[in-house]
N, C-alpha and C positions, 0 to 999 in steps of 0.2 A: 685403619680397620683394624680392632676389636678381633681378642683370642677369641679359639670357639672352646667349648666343651666339651672333649672327644670320649661317644663311649662305646666300646666292644659289645654287642649284642651275638647269639648263638640260639637266642630259644628258649634257653634255661630258665626256672626262676631266679637266679643270682643274677644273671644279664638284668632278664624284666626288671627287677629291683633298685640292679646298678644305675638303667634306661632312669627310672624312678628321682633316683637318689640326681644323679647328671643335669633332668631336667629342673627342679628344686634349683639346684647351686646355678645353672644358668639364669633361672630369674631372679635368681637372688645378684649375680654380677651384672646383668642384664646383657646378656650376649647371645649368642646362638648355638644351639648343639650338634655337633657329627655325629651320625647314629652310625657305627661301620660292625657290618658283618663283612668278614673275612672266609673264604672257603677257599679248597682247596684239594682238589683227587687226591685220596690216600694211598696212590701206589706202591708202596711197599707191603701195604696189602695183598696185592696184583701179582708182586714175581713168584717169581719159585714155579715146579711145571702147568703148565697151561695157561701159562699169565697172559700169553700173548693174545689166546679165544677169551680170556675175560677182557682184558684189556681192548680186548673192539668192539665188546658189544657196550660197554662203558660208553653211552650217551652224555658227554661234555654239553649242552644244550636244555637235557632233560635234569642233572644235576644244577644247572642256573639257575633254573624255571624256582626248583622246591628249596632253594637258596632264598632266594628273592621272594617266594612266594613267606620267610619266616619273616626276613627283612619288614615286611610293607604289614602283616602279623603285629608285628611286635612296636614299629610304628603309630599303628596305628593307635595305640592303647594307650597314644600321649593325651593328654589335652592340655594343653599351653598355652603360651601367647607369647612366648619368645622363637625365634625359626627353627626349626630343624630341619635340617637334613641328611638324610637317607644316603649311604652308598654299600654298594655290593660288592668288596673287593676281590680277587681271585690271588690268592699266597696266601702265605702259614700267618693266623694270625699273632700270633710274637711279631713280628718285621712286618708285618699291617701296620699296628698302632703306635709300635716305635715312631716308626716312619711318619704318623700323624702327629705323633707329638710335638716332634717337629714345630707345629704352629697352633700349639694347642694349649688354655693358661690352663689347665688337669685334666685329665686324663684318668679312666673311672671302668673299673672294668667290675666282673665278679667268682666268687672264691666256689667253684663247686662242689671240692672238697675232697678232691678225688681219692686220695689217702696217698701215703709215701711210699707204700710199693709204682704205683699205676704213675703216680707225679716224678717220683727217679725216670722212669723207662718214655713216658714222653715229655717229661716237662711243665711248666706249671706258666702260662700266659698269663697269670698277675705275679711271679716273682720275677719269671723276664721281664716283664713292661717295671715291675718297679727298681730294680737296676742296671734298665738298658736306656729308660723314655726321658726326654730334652725336659722336663715340665713332671710337676711331683702329679702322684699316681692314687687314686684311693682303690684299695678291693674290698666289695663287700661282698659278705658270706652269703652261704645259701637262707634264704630265712625259712625257718625249720616252722613245722607247726602253724602257717599263715603270722607268723610274728618274724619282722623286720629286723633287720640287728644292726 
């Protein structure tokens, strides 16, 4: 079986650009595209006084449906003759994408340019993938003023 081009999406303009780029690359390679939207509940944000009450009202099903809607919308924008497989995966995007890279010819992600402080605190999915993926990685910057990089 031919390896796929895997692309991580989150609904941002950068991830939409990454998906378009991944589809064009898959068309050249003649392989499928696996579009992955990874999600998880940000539990550190619900720790502290009253955390149990907040955690109790977090509806896992509703969150999942919201993420599925984002994935469906992004994939719905793709017009191509190659096979496009969409996957909604619960987990940290870094871990999910690196795992998917094990069966990929290429991993494509977008970079939102979070800035050095936010990136240092939260980490960068793109940076993590570049250092840990099992295949080549392409990181596309967020388009500026309608111009893709």
